[in-house]
N, CA, C and O atoms as a Tripos MOL2 file, in Angstrom:
@<TRIPOS>MOLECULE
protein
  216   215    54     0     0
PROTEIN
NO_CHARGES

@<TRIPOS>ATOM
      1 N           6.6170  -11.2050  -39.4600 N.3       1 MET1
      2 CA          6.8260  -11.8680  -40.7950 C.3       1 MET1
      3 C           5.6900  -11.0200  -41.3980 C.2       1 MET1
      4 O           5.1120  -10.5640  -40.4110 O.2       1 MET1
      5 N           4.9220  -10.4660  -42.7670 N.am      2 SER2
      6 CA          3.6990   -9.8730  -42.7820 C.3       2 SER2
      7 C           3.0900  -11.0190  -43.3380 C.2       2 SER2
      8 O           3.7580  -11.7590  -44.0610 O.2       2 SER2
      9 N           1.3060  -11.3760  -42.9650 N.am      3 LYS3
     10 CA          0.8490  -12.3700  -43.8600 C.3       3 LYS3
     11 C           0.6010  -12.2210  -45.1630 C.2       3 LYS3
     12 O          -0.3960  -11.5130  -45.3080 O.2       3 LYS3
     13 N           1.2080  -12.6820  -46.4960 N.am      4 ARG4
     14 CA          0.8290  -12.6790  -47.7520 C.3       4 ARG4
     15 C          -0.7620  -12.4940  -47.5910 C.2       4 ARG4
     16 O          -1.5660  -12.7810  -46.7050 O.2       4 ARG4
     17 N          -0.8510  -11.8380  -48.9450 N.am      5 LYS5
     18 CA         -2.5340  -11.1550  -49.6190 C.3       5 LYS5
     19 C          -2.5100  -11.2960  -50.4260 C.2       5 LYS5
     20 O          -2.6160  -10.2080  -50.9920 O.2       5 LYS5
     21 N          -2.3810  -12.4450  -51.4350 N.am      6 TRP6
     22 CA         -2.7300  -13.5150  -52.1210 C.3       6 TRP6
     23 C          -2.9510  -14.7450  -52.0890 C.2       6 TRP6
     24 O          -2.3840  -15.4830  -51.2830 O.2       6 TRP6
     25 N          -3.9800  -15.2360  -53.1350 N.am      7 THR7
     26 CA         -4.2860  -16.7530  -52.9150 C.3       7 THR7
     27 C          -3.1400  -17.6040  -53.3700 C.2       7 THR7
     28 O          -2.0690  -17.1780  -53.8030 O.2       7 THR7
     29 N          -3.6050  -19.2670  -53.1720 N.am      8 ASP8
     30 CA         -3.2340  -20.0530  -54.1380 C.3       8 ASP8
     31 C          -3.6020  -20.0880  -55.5780 C.2       8 ASP8
     32 O          -2.9870  -20.4930  -56.5650 O.2       8 ASP8
     33 N          -4.9530  -19.4710  -55.4040 N.am      9 GLN9
     34 CA         -5.0950  -19.1050  -57.0160 C.3       9 GLN9
     35 C          -4.9900  -18.2190  -57.4740 C.2       9 GLN9
     36 O          -5.3800  -18.2040  -58.6420 O.2       9 GLN9
     37 N          -4.4910  -17.0800  -56.9820 N.am     10 ASP10
     38 CA         -4.3410  -15.8990  -58.0020 C.3      10 ASP10
     39 C          -2.7150  -16.1540  -57.8590 C.2      10 ASP10
     40 O          -2.0760  -15.5220  -58.7010 O.2      10 ASP10
     41 N          -2.0970  -16.7780  -57.1580 N.am     11 PHE11
     42 CA         -0.6680  -17.2930  -57.6190 C.3      11 PHE11
     43 C          -0.4230  -17.8600  -58.8880 C.2      11 PHE11
     44 O           0.3220  -17.4100  -59.7590 O.2      11 PHE11
     45 N          -1.3660  -19.2670  -58.9350 N.am     12 VAL12
     46 CA         -1.4780  -20.0080  -59.6970 C.3      12 VAL12
     47 C          -1.4770  -19.1910  -61.1110 C.2      12 VAL12
     48 O          -0.6850  -19.1780  -62.0530 O.2      12 VAL12
     49 N          -3.1020  -18.3000  -60.7680 N.am     13 GLU13
     50 CA         -3.1070  -17.2230  -62.4510 C.3      13 GLU13
     51 C          -2.2190  -16.7170  -62.5750 C.2      13 GLU13
     52 O          -1.8160  -16.9060  -63.7230 O.2      13 GLU13
     53 N          -1.2650  -15.8060  -61.7500 N.am     14 ALA14
     54 CA         -0.3750  -15.1720  -61.9500 C.3      14 ALA14
     55 C           0.9540  -15.8610  -62.9960 C.2      14 ALA14
     56 O           1.4250  -15.3250  -63.9990 O.2      14 ALA14
     57 N           1.3440  -17.1830  -62.3940 N.am     15 VAL15
     58 CA          2.4390  -18.1570  -62.9370 C.3      15 VAL15
     59 C           1.8800  -18.6340  -64.5410 C.2      15 VAL15
     60 O           2.5330  -19.0210  -65.5100 O.2      15 VAL15
     61 N           0.3540  -18.4230  -64.3610 N.am     16 ARG16
     62 CA         -0.3660  -18.7810  -65.3000 C.3      16 ARG16
     63 C           0.2720  -18.0260  -66.5870 C.2      16 ARG16
     64 O           0.9730  -18.5140  -67.4740 O.2      16 ARG16
     65 N          -0.3760  -16.1040  -66.3580 N.am     17 THR17
     66 CA         -0.1120  -15.3060  -67.4180 C.3      17 THR17
     67 C           1.2060  -14.8210  -67.3390 C.2      17 THR17
     68 O           1.3100  -13.7290  -67.8970 O.2      17 THR17
     69 N           2.2700  -15.2520  -66.8350 N.am     18 SER18
     70 CA          3.7420  -14.6520  -66.6260 C.3      18 SER18
     71 C           4.6220  -15.3630  -67.7170 C.2      18 SER18
     72 O           4.4090  -16.3690  -68.3930 O.2      18 SER18
     73 N           5.9260  -14.2960  -67.6420 N.am     19 PHE19
     74 CA          7.1150  -15.3840  -68.6560 C.3      19 PHE19
     75 C           8.3310  -15.4490  -67.7750 C.2      19 PHE19
     76 O           9.3460  -16.1070  -68.0040 O.2      19 PHE19
     77 N           8.0460  -14.5240  -66.5280 N.am     20 SER20
     78 CA          9.3030  -14.1490  -66.0980 C.3      20 SER20
     79 C           8.9600  -14.5940  -64.3560 C.2      20 SER20
     80 O           7.7720  -14.7910  -64.0980 O.2      20 SER20
     81 N           9.7430  -14.7080  -63.4720 N.am     21 TYR21
     82 CA          9.2580  -14.3570  -62.0100 C.3      21 TYR21
     83 C           8.9580  -13.3860  -61.6580 C.2      21 TYR21
     84 O           8.0050  -13.1600  -60.9120 O.2      21 TYR21
     85 N           9.8830  -12.4210  -62.2290 N.am     22 ALA22
     86 CA          9.3760  -11.1540  -61.8670 C.3      22 ALA22
     87 C           8.0720  -10.7420  -62.6150 C.2      22 ALA22
     88 O           7.5490   -9.8080  -62.0080 O.2      22 ALA22
     89 N           7.3560  -11.1130  -63.7290 N.am     23 GLN23
     90 CA          5.9210  -10.8220  -63.9130 C.3      23 GLN23
     91 C           5.3470  -11.3500  -62.7530 C.2      23 GLN23
     92 O           4.4210  -10.7250  -62.2360 O.2      23 GLN23
     93 N           5.7450  -12.4120  -62.2510 N.am     24 VAL24
     94 CA          4.4700  -13.1160  -61.4270 C.3      24 VAL24
     95 C           4.6600  -12.0420  -59.8670 C.2      24 VAL24
     96 O           3.6520  -11.4920  -59.4220 O.2      24 VAL24
     97 N           5.9220  -11.8680  -59.2200 N.am     25 ILE25
     98 CA          6.0930  -10.8410  -58.6180 C.3      25 ILE25
     99 C           5.2800   -9.6520  -58.4710 C.2      25 ILE25
    100 O           4.5670   -9.4630  -57.4860 O.2      25 ILE25
    101 N           5.3790   -8.8720  -59.4140 N.am     26 ALA26
    102 CA          4.3530   -7.8120  -59.8350 C.3      26 ALA26
    103 C           3.3160   -8.3250  -59.8560 C.2      26 ALA26
    104 O           2.8420   -8.6950  -58.7820 O.2      26 ALA26
    105 N           2.8920   -8.4460  -60.5690 N.am     27 LYS27
    106 CA          1.5390   -9.3230  -60.4460 C.3      27 LYS27
    107 C           0.4000   -9.3080  -59.1360 C.2      27 LYS27
    108 O          -0.7510   -8.8870  -59.0170 O.2      27 LYS27
    109 N           1.7120  -10.2440  -57.9190 N.am     28 LEU28
    110 CA          1.2930  -10.5210  -56.9040 C.3      28 LEU28
    111 C           1.1550   -9.2810  -56.0150 C.2      28 LEU28
    112 O           0.6220   -9.4290  -54.9150 O.2      28 LEU28
    113 N           1.6760   -7.8280  -56.4690 N.am     29 HIS29
    114 CA          1.8800   -6.5760  -55.8170 C.3      29 HIS29
    115 C           3.1830   -6.5810  -54.7700 C.2      29 HIS29
    116 O           3.2810   -5.9390  -53.7240 O.2      29 HIS29
    117 N           4.0220   -7.3710  -55.2820 N.am     30 LEU30
    118 CA          5.0400   -7.7060  -54.4250 C.3      30 LEU30
    119 C           6.2430   -6.7340  -54.7210 C.2      30 LEU30
    120 O           6.2540   -6.2890  -55.8690 O.2      30 LEU30
    121 N           7.2520   -6.3320  -53.8910 N.am     31 ARG31
    122 CA          8.4430   -6.1510  -54.2990 C.3      31 ARG31
    123 C           9.5700   -6.4570  -54.9140 C.2      31 ARG31
    124 O          10.4900   -6.5210  -54.0990 O.2      31 ARG31
    125 N          10.0360   -6.7670  -56.4630 N.am     32 VAL32
    126 CA         11.0140   -7.3560  -57.1840 C.3      32 VAL32
    127 C          12.2740   -7.3860  -56.4930 C.2      32 VAL32
    128 O          13.2050   -6.6390  -56.7950 O.2      32 VAL32
    129 N          12.3220   -8.3500  -55.4480 N.am     33 ALA33
    130 CA         13.3340   -8.4210  -54.7370 C.3      33 ALA33
    131 C          13.7190   -9.8110  -54.2960 C.2      33 ALA33
    132 O          12.7680  -10.5900  -54.2480 O.2      33 ALA33
    133 N          15.2080  -10.4280  -53.8740 N.am     34 GLY34
    134 CA         15.4310  -11.3670  -53.9130 C.3      34 GLY34
    135 C          14.8470  -12.2400  -53.4490 C.2      34 GLY34
    136 O          14.4280  -13.1660  -54.1440 O.2      34 GLY34
    137 N          14.5760  -12.1340  -51.4910 N.am     35 SER35
    138 CA         13.7580  -12.8570  -51.2790 C.3      35 SER35
    139 C          12.1200  -13.3390  -51.3940 C.2      35 SER35
    140 O          11.5310  -14.1740  -50.7080 O.2      35 SER35
    141 N          11.5320  -12.3740  -52.6840 N.am     36 ASN36
    142 CA         10.4760  -12.6380  -52.7130 C.3      36 ASN36
    143 C          10.5690  -14.1060  -54.4640 C.2      36 ASN36
    144 O           9.9480  -15.1430  -54.6970 O.2      36 ASN36
    145 N          11.5470  -13.4240  -55.1420 N.am     37 TYR37
    146 CA         11.9880  -14.6590  -56.1000 C.3      37 TYR37
    147 C          12.2360  -16.1860  -55.4910 C.2      37 TYR37
    148 O          12.0500  -17.1470  -56.2370 O.2      37 TYR37
    149 N          12.6950  -16.4020  -54.0070 N.am     38 ASP38
    150 CA         12.9040  -17.3040  -53.2090 C.3      38 ASP38
    151 C          11.3200  -17.6070  -52.9690 C.2      38 ASP38
    152 O          11.0970  -18.7710  -52.6390 O.2      38 ASP38
    153 N          10.6480  -17.1020  -53.0350 N.am     39 THR39
    154 CA          9.4550  -17.3560  -52.2780 C.3      39 THR39
    155 C           8.6060  -18.2580  -53.9460 C.2      39 THR39
    156 O           8.1970  -19.4170  -54.0220 O.2      39 THR39
    157 N           8.6070  -17.4220  -54.7850 N.am     40 VAL40
    158 CA          8.2530  -17.8050  -56.0290 C.3      40 VAL40
    159 C           8.6320  -18.8700  -56.0200 C.2      40 VAL40
    160 O           7.7850  -19.6800  -55.6430 O.2      40 VAL40
    161 N           9.5910  -19.2740  -56.2830 N.am     41 LYS41
    162 CA         10.2610  -20.0510  -56.7140 C.3      41 LYS41
    163 C          10.0800  -21.4740  -55.6220 C.2      41 LYS41
    164 O           9.7400  -22.5270  -56.1620 O.2      41 LYS41
    165 N          10.2890  -21.4670  -54.2730 N.am     42 ARG42
    166 CA          9.5760  -22.1990  -53.2590 C.3      42 ARG42
    167 C           7.9370  -22.6050  -53.8090 C.2      42 ARG42
    168 O           7.7510  -23.8120  -53.9610 O.2      42 ARG42
    169 N           6.7000  -21.6410  -54.1260 N.am     43 LYS43
    170 CA          5.7580  -21.8560  -54.2930 C.3      43 LYS43
    171 C           5.5230  -22.6920  -55.4200 C.2      43 LYS43
    172 O           4.9960  -23.7750  -55.1660 O.2      43 LYS43
    173 N           5.7990  -22.4290  -56.6360 N.am     44 ILE44
    174 CA          6.1110  -22.7190  -57.5840 C.3      44 ILE44
    175 C           5.9480  -24.6630  -57.3280 C.2      44 ILE44
    176 O           5.1280  -25.5040  -57.6950 O.2      44 ILE44
    177 N           6.8470  -24.6810  -56.7530 N.am     45 GLU45
    178 CA          7.5560  -26.0270  -56.7010 C.3      45 GLU45
    179 C           6.2220  -27.0640  -55.9000 C.2      45 GLU45
    180 O           5.7580  -28.1590  -56.2160 O.2      45 GLU45
    181 N           5.8450  -25.8910  -54.4820 N.am     46 GLU46
    182 CA          4.6780  -26.7210  -53.6730 C.3      46 GLU46
    183 C           3.7620  -27.2780  -54.4480 C.2      46 GLU46
    184 O           3.3620  -28.4420  -54.4540 O.2      46 GLU46
    185 N           3.3410  -26.0390  -55.3440 N.am     47 LEU47
    186 CA          2.0290  -26.1490  -56.6030 C.3      47 LEU47
    187 C           2.0620  -27.0370  -57.3300 C.2      47 LEU47
    188 O           1.0810  -27.5470  -57.8710 O.2      47 LEU47
    189 N           3.5120  -27.4480  -57.4900 N.am     48 HIS48
    190 CA          4.0720  -28.6300  -58.5890 C.3      48 HIS48
    191 C           3.2480  -27.6660  -60.3760 C.2      48 HIS48
    192 O           2.5920  -28.1230  -61.3120 O.2      48 HIS48
    193 N           3.7230  -26.3620  -60.0810 N.am     49 LEU49
    194 CA          3.1850  -25.7630  -61.0110 C.3      49 LEU49
    195 C           4.5040  -25.7760  -62.7320 C.2      49 LEU49
    196 O           4.3180  -25.2190  -63.8140 O.2      49 LEU49
    197 N           5.6390  -26.5890  -62.3030 N.am     50 CYS50
    198 CA          6.8000  -26.6240  -63.2160 C.3      50 CYS50
    199 C           6.5530  -27.9630  -63.8960 C.2      50 CYS50
    200 O           6.3040  -29.0330  -63.3400 O.2      50 CYS50
    201 N           6.6910  -27.6580  -65.4960 N.am     51 SER51
    202 CA          6.9370  -28.7570  -66.0830 C.3      51 SER51
    203 C           7.6400  -29.4270  -66.2910 C.2      51 SER51
    204 O           7.3430  -30.5230  -66.7680 O.2      51 SER51
    205 N           8.7710  -29.1020  -66.0520 N.am     52 ALA52
    206 CA         10.4880  -29.4810  -66.7630 C.3      52 ALA52
    207 C          11.4460  -28.7350  -65.8890 C.2      52 ALA52
    208 O          11.5940  -27.5350  -66.1210 O.2      52 ALA52
    209 N          11.9710  -29.1700  -65.1260 N.am     53 LYS53
    210 CA         13.5490  -29.0120  -64.3080 C.3      53 LYS53
    211 C          14.4000  -28.5100  -65.4640 C.2      53 LYS53
    212 O          14.3160  -28.9260  -66.6190 O.2      53 LYS53
    213 N          15.2260  -27.5750  -65.0260 N.am     54 ALA54
    214 CA         16.2290  -27.0420  -65.7320 C.3      54 ALA54
    215 C          17.6320  -27.5900  -65.1890 C.2      54 ALA54
    216 O          18.6840  -27.2160  -65.7100 O.2      54 ALA54
@<TRIPOS>BOND
     1     1     2 1
     2     2     3 1
     3     3     4 2
     4     3     5 am
     5     5     6 1
     6     6     7 1
     7     7     8 2
     8     7     9 am
     9     9    10 1
    10    10    11 1
    11    11    12 2
    12    11    13 am
    13    13    14 1
    14    14    15 1
    15    15    16 2
    16    15    17 am
    17    17    18 1
    18    18    19 1
    19    19    20 2
    20    19    21 am
    21    21    22 1
    22    22    23 1
    23    23    24 2
    24    23    25 am
    25    25    26 1
    26    26    27 1
    27    27    28 2
    28    27    29 am
    29    29    30 1
    30    30    31 1
    31    31    32 2
    32    31    33 am
    33    33    34 1
    34    34    35 1
    35    35    36 2
    36    35    37 am
    37    37    38 1
    38    38    39 1
    39    39    40 2
    40    39    41 am
    41    41    42 1
    42    42    43 1
    43    43    44 2
    44    43    45 am
    45    45    46 1
    46    46    47 1
    47    47    48 2
    48    47    49 am
    49    49    50 1
    50    50    51 1
    51    51    52 2
    52    51    53 am
    53    53    54 1
    54    54    55 1
    55    55    56 2
    56    55    57 am
    57    57    58 1
    58    58    59 1
    59    59    60 2
    60    59    61 am
    61    61    62 1
    62    62    63 1
    63    63    64 2
    64    63    65 am
    65    65    66 1
    66    66    67 1
    67    67    68 2
    68    67    69 am
    69    69    70 1
    70    70    71 1
    71    71    72 2
    72    71    73 am
    73    73    74 1
    74    74    75 1
    75    75    76 2
    76    75    77 am
    77    77    78 1
    78    78    79 1
    79    79    80 2
    80    79    81 am
    81    81    82 1
    82    82    83 1
    83    83    84 2
    84    83    85 am
    85    85    86 1
    86    86    87 1
    87    87    88 2
    88    87    89 am
    89    89    90 1
    90    90    91 1
    91    91    92 2
    92    91    93 am
    93    93    94 1
    94    94    95 1
    95    95    96 2
    96    95    97 am
    97    97    98 1
    98    98    99 1
    99    99   100 2
   100    99   101 am
   101   101   102 1
   102   102   103 1
   103   103   104 2
   104   103   105 am
   105   105   106 1
   106   106   107 1
   107   107   108 2
   108   107   109 am
   109   109   110 1
   110   110   111 1
   111   111   112 2
   112   111   113 am
   113   113   114 1
   114   114   115 1
   115   115   116 2
   116   115   117 am
   117   117   118 1
   118   118   119 1
   119   119   120 2
   120   119   121 am
   121   121   122 1
   122   122   123 1
   123   123   124 2
   124   123   125 am
   125   125   126 1
   126   126   127 1
   127   127   128 2
   128   127   129 am
   129   129   130 1
   130   130   131 1
   131   131   132 2
   132   131   133 am
   133   133   134 1
   134   134   135 1
   135   135   136 2
   136   135   137 am
   137   137   138 1
   138   138   139 1
   139   139   140 2
   140   139   141 am
   141   141   142 1
   142   142   143 1
   143   143   144 2
   144   143   145 am
   145   145   146 1
   146   146   147 1
   147   147   148 2
   148   147   149 am
   149   149   150 1
   150   150   151 1
   151   151   152 2
   152   151   153 am
   153   153   154 1
   154   154   155 1
   155   155   156 2
   156   155   157 am
   157   157   158 1
   158   158   159 1
   159   159   160 2
   160   159   161 am
   161   161   162 1
   162   162   163 1
   163   163   164 2
   164   163   165 am
   165   165   166 1
   166   166   167 1
   167   167   168 2
   168   167   169 am
   169   169   170 1
   170   170   171 1
   171   171   172 2
   172   171   173 am
   173   173   174 1
   174   174   175 1
   175   175   176 2
   176   175   177 am
   177   177   178 1
   178   178   179 1
   179   179   180 2
   180   179   181 am
   181   181   182 1
   182   182   183 1
   183   183   184 2
   184   183   185 am
   185   185   186 1
   186   186   187 1
   187   187   188 2
   188   187   189 am
   189   189   190 1
   190   190   191 1
   191   191   192 2
   192   191   193 am
   193   193   194 1
   194   194   195 1
   195   195   196 2
   196   195   197 am
   197   197   198 1
   198   198   199 1
   199   199   200 2
   200   199   201 am
   201   201   202 1
   202   202   203 1
   203   203   204 2
   204   203   205 am
   205   205   206 1
   206   206   207 1
   207   207   208 2
   208   207   209 am
   209   209   210 1
   210   210   211 1
   211   211   212 2
   212   211   213 am
   213   213   214 1
   214   214   215 1
   215   215   216 2
@<TRIPOS>SUBSTRUCTURE
     1 MET1         2 RESIDUE 1 A MET
     2 SER2         6 RESIDUE 1 A SER
     3 LYS3        10 RESIDUE 1 A LYS
     4 ARG4        14 RESIDUE 1 A ARG
     5 LYS5        18 RESIDUE 1 A LYS
     6 TRP6        22 RESIDUE 1 A TRP
     7 THR7        26 RESIDUE 1 A THR
     8 ASP8        30 RESIDUE 1 A ASP
     9 GLN9        34 RESIDUE 1 A GLN
    10 ASP10       38 RESIDUE 1 A ASP
    11 PHE11       42 RESIDUE 1 A PHE
    12 VAL12       46 RESIDUE 1 A VAL
    13 GLU13       50 RESIDUE 1 A GLU
    14 ALA14       54 RESIDUE 1 A ALA
    15 VAL15       58 RESIDUE 1 A VAL
    16 ARG16       62 RESIDUE 1 A ARG
    17 THR17       66 RESIDUE 1 A THR
    18 SER18       70 RESIDUE 1 A SER
    19 PHE19       74 RESIDUE 1 A PHE
    20 SER20       78 RESIDUE 1 A SER
    21 TYR21       82 RESIDUE 1 A TYR
    22 ALA22       86 RESIDUE 1 A ALA
    23 GLN23       90 RESIDUE 1 A GLN
    24 VAL24       94 RESIDUE 1 A VAL
    25 ILE25       98 RESIDUE 1 A ILE
    26 ALA26      102 RESIDUE 1 A ALA
    27 LYS27      106 RESIDUE 1 A LYS
    28 LEU28      110 RESIDUE 1 A LEU
    29 HIS29      114 RESIDUE 1 A HIS
    30 LEU30      118 RESIDUE 1 A LEU
    31 ARG31      122 RESIDUE 1 A ARG
    32 VAL32      126 RESIDUE 1 A VAL
    33 ALA33      130 RESIDUE 1 A ALA
    34 GLY34      134 RESIDUE 1 A GLY
    35 SER35      138 RESIDUE 1 A SER
    36 ASN36      142 RESIDUE 1 A ASN
    37 TYR37      146 RESIDUE 1 A TYR
    38 ASP38      150 RESIDUE 1 A ASP
    39 THR39      154 RESIDUE 1 A THR
    40 VAL40      158 RESIDUE 1 A VAL
    41 LYS41      162 RESIDUE 1 A LYS
    42 ARG42      166 RESIDUE 1 A ARG
    43 LYS43      170 RESIDUE 1 A LYS
    44 ILE44      174 RESIDUE 1 A ILE
    45 GLU45      178 RESIDUE 1 A GLU
    46 GLU46      182 RESIDUE 1 A GLU
    47 LEU47      186 RESIDUE 1 A LEU
    48 HIS48      190 RESIDUE 1 A HIS
    49 LEU49      194 RESIDUE 1 A LEU
    50 CYS50      198 RESIDUE 1 A CYS
    51 SER51      202 RESIDUE 1 A SER
    52 ALA52      206 RESIDUE 1 A ALA
    53 LYS53      210 RESIDUE 1 A LYS
    54 ALA54      214 RESIDUE 1 A ALA
């Protein structure tokens, strides 16, 4: 497992300025792939960045 190259603050900024998971992933310079979608979704939940549940 590789060490992440972004901080929680980088992540929060990427989420704040994005309209999709793919945009968040791209802004963090990650590959747009299934496992990275899972990571983004999990981290959004962990940092309580979602305002409503679908």
